[in-house]
matplotlib code that plots the C-alpha trace (Angstrom):
import matplotlib.pyplot as plt

x = [42.0, 39.0, 38.3, 39.2, 36.6, 33.5, 30.5, 26.0, 24.6, 23.1, 18.9, 19.8, 21.4, 18.8, 16.3, 18.3, 18.4, 15.0, 15.1, 12.4, 9.8, 10.8, 13.6, 11.6, 10.8, 14.8, 15.5, 12.9, 14.8, 18.3, 17.4, 15.9, 19.5, 20.9, 24.6, 27.2, 29.8, 30.3, 29.2, 25.8, 24.2, 21.2, 21.9, 20.8, 23.7, 26.6, 28.0, 28.2, 30.8, 31.5, 32.7, 30.6, 28.4, 25.4, 22.8, 18.9, 15.6, 13.2, 9.3, 9.7, 13.3, 17.1, 18.9, 22.3, 23.6, 27.4, 27.7, 28.7, 27.9, 26.7, 24.3, 23.5, 19.8, 16.8, 16.2, 14.3, 14.6, 17.7, 19.5, 18.9, 19.8, 23.0, 23.7, 24.3, 24.6, 22.6, 24.8, 21.4, 18.6, 15.1, 14.0, 10.2, 10.7, 11.2, 8.2, 6.1, 7.0, 5.9, 2.6, -0.4, -1.5, -5.2, -7.9, -9.7, -13.3, -13.6, -15.3, -15.1, -13.0, -14.2, -13.1, -14.7, -18.0, -18.0, -17.6, -19.9, -23.1, -21.3, -22.6, -26.1, -26.6, -25.7, -25.8, -27.7]
y = [10.7, 12.7, 12.7, 16.4, 15.7, 17.8, 16.4, 17.0, 14.2, 11.6, 12.8, 16.0, 14.7, 11.6, 14.9, 17.1, 14.1, 13.8, 10.3, 11.1, 13.9, 15.2, 15.2, 13.1, 10.8, 10.3, 10.4, 7.6, 4.9, 6.0, 5.0, 1.7, 0.8, 1.7, 1.1, 4.0, 1.8, -1.2, 0.2, -0.3, 3.2, 3.9, 7.7, 10.3, 12.8, 10.5, 12.7, 11.9, 12.4, 12.6, 9.2, 7.0, 4.6, 4.6, 1.5, 2.6, 1.1, 2.6, 1.7, -2.1, -1.6, -1.1, 1.6, 1.8, 5.2, 7.1, 10.6, 12.9, 16.5, 17.2, 19.8, 23.0, 23.0, 21.0, 21.8, 20.9, 17.4, 17.7, 19.4, 16.7, 14.0, 15.7, 14.6, 11.3, 8.3, 5.1, 2.2, -0.3, 1.3, 0.1, -0.7, -0.5, -4.1, -5.3, -3.2, -5.0, -8.2, -7.8, -9.6, -7.5, -6.2, -8.0, -5.8, -5.3, -3.8, -0.5, -0.1, -1.9, -1.3, -0.7, -4.0, -5.9, -4.3, -5.4, -9.2, -8.4, -7.2, -10.0, -12.8, -11.2, -10.9, -13.4, -13.4, -15.7]
z = [25.5, 24.0, 20.4, 18.8, 16.3, 17.0, 17.0, 17.6, 20.0, 18.4, 19.0, 17.7, 14.3, 13.9, 14.3, 11.3, 9.0, 9.3, 10.2, 13.0, 13.3, 16.6, 18.8, 22.0, 19.2, 18.1, 21.7, 22.7, 19.8, 21.3, 24.9, 23.1, 21.7, 18.8, 17.2, 17.0, 14.8, 17.0, 20.1, 21.4, 22.7, 25.0, 26.1, 23.7, 24.8, 23.3, 19.9, 16.7, 14.3, 11.0, 9.7, 12.1, 10.8, 12.9, 13.1, 14.4, 13.9, 12.0, 11.3, 10.3, 9.2, 10.4, 9.0, 8.3, 7.1, 7.5, 8.6, 6.2, 8.2, 11.2, 10.2, 11.9, 11.8, 10.7, 7.2, 4.2, 2.9, 0.4, 3.1, 5.4, 2.8, 2.3, 5.9, 5.5, 2.9, 3.1, 3.3, 3.1, 1.5, 1.2, -2.1, -2.7, -4.1, -0.2, 0.8, -1.8, -0.4, 3.3, 3.9, 4.4, 8.1, 8.6, 8.6, 11.7, 11.9, 10.3, 6.8, 4.2, 1.1, -2.4, -3.3, 0.0, -0.6, -4.5, -3.2, -1.0, -3.7, -5.5, -2.7, -2.4, -6.3, -8.3, -11.7, -13.2]

ax = plt.figure().add_subplot(projection="3d")
ax.plot(x, y, z, "-o")
ax.set_aspect("equal")
plt.show()
């Protein structure tokens, strides 16, 4: 029997909630595999309903959110944040523990230039 609760496509909901910049990017993430509750989903047309928990990758993090509202449009950030409750928020402290990616090519930073100058012109 079909669920009588109203629903919204998962790609559209992720876009409304401002997790992804475009709807097509949200659809690509869904195609890669996300979870709604305990069910693995790979189709963007699957409906998400109020009360569902959604687990999906975003950048280097795995997000776990509970759907609080479906939303009518992709509105401003405060409106988007009212659509979900973050069950596993990422804290800035977690970000600080990640090692920085090694720089490859490009221009040296100001710190790099100072270190190079110090090697070239040692103070005696």
